[in-house]
C-alpha angles and dihedrals in degrees: 000000000000091000094052092046090055089057097060124065118203117231139143130265119260099226136066133009095264085090098215120198114237134186120215132197127187116224128215093269094046095263119147125231121198132199133162119269103241090198095055110102094211093065112358091219099317121124133179123233093273092053093048092051095050092109089058093058094054101099141131089228110122092358122155100236107173137026115257134192116206089347093307116119113239139164130268097258092055095041091049094046091047093053094046091048093049093051093042093052092047091049092048093049104035107016132252093293090066092074130062144183120216108194141176149237083232088074121094119241092255089055091050094047094057094043091051091046094052096046100041100024104042109010085047100222135111090221097122116108134159141220084248083080084076094051115036114357091112086059091052090054092047094051094045094049092048105033102020088239140062092257127154098203104199142052140223091265086072088075089063094052105033118108096194121038118187112193109193128174091000135104088201093176094063103026102038102018099165090058089046093052090047090051091045090055092050089050091055091049101043125054089190094062111102120189126200120190114197108192133127085229130063099233134172087270088070089067091084095037125118087191130023116195108195095193123181113268114272096015096106093111090056092050097051091039087055089050091052091052091047092050091053094043090052095042094244100136129102103245096184091055094046093047098043104033109024143063132200102034100134093054092046091050095050090054090048094049091050088057093053114049085162139341089249091056092041091049089051093050090050093045090237136135106257092225090056092049092050091046089057093045092049095047091051090047094052101038116080096185096064122154122188116200117193136173140158098338089067098034102045096069137101086240095037096125090057091046090057093047092047087058094044090047089065093051093049092050090054094041088237100146128103097017134107113279098005142086143073111295125197111201109204123219103218132058095244108021088118093051090054090051088051098054095039100262093153119086094236097052129072112208140307095006091310117129143222114260094036104117090192092053091044089058095044092053097041091052092045095052092033093230135137094194101070112150110251099193137043120273132226117298118229102272091038091049093057092042087056089049091053089052093053098249094114111068101176132022132182113204114196127196097333143093109224095171087068103028105043122080119259096025094191090063090047091054092048089051094052090047089054097047110099093213122032115173118186126192112196145141093224122071097208122042131137088263104042091065089071095049122116088194126032120196120192110229127187119265127229097278092050100045126097123199144073138299132191122220131209093276092054094257114150115211134182120249105202131197111257103169138029116262116258118236109346098318114157137195114272091237089055096049093048093047092050091052089047087055089052091052092055102265098108096135095057095045102042094126118158096194141350092269091067089053091051089048092054092047093051089050089052092057091062099055105132084340108089091127092045093233095113097054136009093230107081127152099170090135091064099047095093096052113129124203093279094045089052093047091052095040113145123203116299129193115211137264087062109191093166132002108288109229094184135023117290129190109207129184122198126217093032083125092055090237117129134185096249119113090258092043086235127122114250126233105209117209109230134174132201106255123214111276135204088257122088099222094206099053093023089224129118114267097234106071092197087067103034102171134067116230118213121188138197149125131306124220105264104028132079130205112307095348095247086137110020089044088070092064118082089197092059093046098056103074100060111013103177136046106255145182117224109215134170116254092238093056090044092052090052089053095043090242123146132191113294098011114140110243138189117231116201135185134168088270103047148307141259137193118227143152121269119241112189111208139158088215087079118079117237113264091027134090134189130211128175121242102224111087120085143160090296095055106029140018100242114357110110106126092201087071083073104038120097118233090231107132145184104282092222104037099027091226114149122230110246097163105068114037115157112234146155125228126211133179109253114218123216138160105223145022133199143184113210125191121198139166095220126040116264136201112246105168091124089073122079097233132014136158125193124218126184111230132174108293095358149355136298118207128196111207134185125183144167090242119099118262090257093047089048089050093054093045091055092049090050091049092048094050093197118193140172101015144080122294126203117194132168135164126196142144125257130221090281090050095250114150112242125198119200125189135173133175121207122195129176091354095304134095109257103180139339139180142187122207131186139139089270128009100169092086091062128073103244099157090112090075087074090071105037101091090054095055127079111263111247138149091276092056091047090048090053091048094054102030103029091228106144126203141160119002093357091060097071095097129210113002113252101167107051093185096056098022096235117161134215094254092053090052093046091050090053090055099042103030104025095040095237106168103165134056090242092055090048091051090049096046098042109016091234109147096015092106117061092332095232092126096054096097089057092045088052089051092050089050094050092049091050101043091080088065096053102079091049092051090050092051091052092050089049092050093049091049 
């Protein structure tokens, strides 16, 4: 047992805000094996498909290995001095507000702390903002307005005790799968657990819902205002709690009542069945242990702050905060979005949950940092920061661990801003992203497996992220890079950290400034202030506030004492009103006829952000292989679009080209497209090209969920699938998408050339020489000409392609596996004839963890007689990894069960 423990290092997953603990082991060849940490309270050993595949994404492929200035490789001293001099020069000529940092929830808390200290403490500007602005800044506003502090009151244990769970604005099944599986397990155990999903789309999360409310986009405030009015009307509020511990109730109730003249009218405005609406209201009213989980669908809105407070208002009115199984629960999207909020990584906060405008806090921090240049006013929020850059006001920007060209709205404007900025510095672990191509200076940062520090998850739990592998090239920790630049700028004394543990120690001490008893601020880490280097190295998960070092897992809820961090110590109701939306609630159509559809955006199950990490895993790329737009069949019919057509989506900001997916899970008048593809992985599939930079006036968070667009069928003359061992440049073609497969890459191509011309163009591009060429042309059942080509070199397949007028009608998923298999006569036959047998015949991958395809699952149902989910799992292995694929497996089972009786009758007749 002792020997096995020594082989595994505890760390934290690199993905969402659940903050799962992992254990990693390094193999003899340097490969990284990953398993869940059974002792970690965030996940108790469970991982999702992305977490399980972390080892596959650790690679030197595409890594940024050395610093460079203007495209010329240099060493660290030159690069650091160059960055320092450029920033110092801009500050001297134009003032401290002429420079900015744009940072990321991918940074560790130590990195975040040093960046915030340099910008706000010594440069003297508030101009540091984070891509977390795009994820959860509306929650920060909602928390501060209600509680007086950016506090998430609950913890994951509330999932185990709640009797009503409301999931709103979150596809929990795909975006936070470990929490979804935990909730699903509770649902199976407890008959008294009722689950409501509020989402315009029918997602996999709905698979465990007792009630799905498919409200119109951007009508959340009206829904929860209606709920508040209902609670008052039916005398289901906690009057004692409201009178003794809250303020602002009457104003909030007045706004709520104005938004709900009647349940019938509200239901019509929301496009809901009135009985469903009343059912939700009645369950909320009668169930004390109510937990409301919300995420990007609430936050990413031009009225996101009001949405958050409309939810919190209902919990205040019923006194359901700070108790087991109840409360509003913001689930963050990034691994350290919370850590960034703690140290002050947002432009409108100062540091350690101390705020601008507080003279006492200003003196405390100035004295603690020993600086006379502390920023005294908020800086520019993300969208405003790049707007100022576009206007020439920002002379130097340092972008750390994020990809704003892809992730910020109105991408074309972001590109123009970066082009205009005299000095663009980018710290990243990847050499080629959509943003690095605009950098004057590139600085190689450590990646996830090389970093050491801490992260904080959605339930305020701090976990160690530990170094697992050596850094490639001369990559360095972000905190070190920032500190070295600070030294070059003349601030050596304040940034003389020897290791990340010293940074953490300084941060913990800052949380105790005038707060040793924890009564002034919620964030208090006094119990960690005495950690030495060994204690930091061995640190186990800690949930703040940490009054003393936690030697075992704790599950704390805040505000159980009914004391808040407002001036009156009372929680605040916030009067909010439903603002006009882009939807005409009577016709349920967008108001601008030129753009008659509403575009929603979000994540898919197996990918993360802009795919710089998950895109390296063939396993994660196999489930959904192309960017798509989900559209209701009725809308598609009006637009003369059929399943798998390529379609152009246009908005006033830009355009994209994606594959059509017809589904009844999408409401009429609305479409959905994932966020992950970008210029590195597709020709024209960055959704942020379409999204307006309109944002919440309080939080600055853009609205990614309701862009007005039109959709048109895109006409082309040929398609191809190209398999190569090395990445290849394809921008000469009208449409292409890149997918990582085992031992190479699979490209899907569409073009206005004929299939023969496309075939010839691909041969010219490949420039194959000195090998064996396999070529074959034929017609398929629809009389389309198909051209097949393969090139064999040194007894292995080097590249291959298939071209035709249309390939989407054929099953070509087998191409994903060909490079990983020994080349023999059967593989050659498949390449030339398209006749698929054996492992290649399993079809589209459904289960990413176990690599189980749809044909394998269907055969288990129809041929092996598997008629339950458990029997399919046992027969195929599907769903026995993270379980995220199980809703899709259940759907396949339901769709195929109708065929079983007929199959049995035929078998009996033959017998």
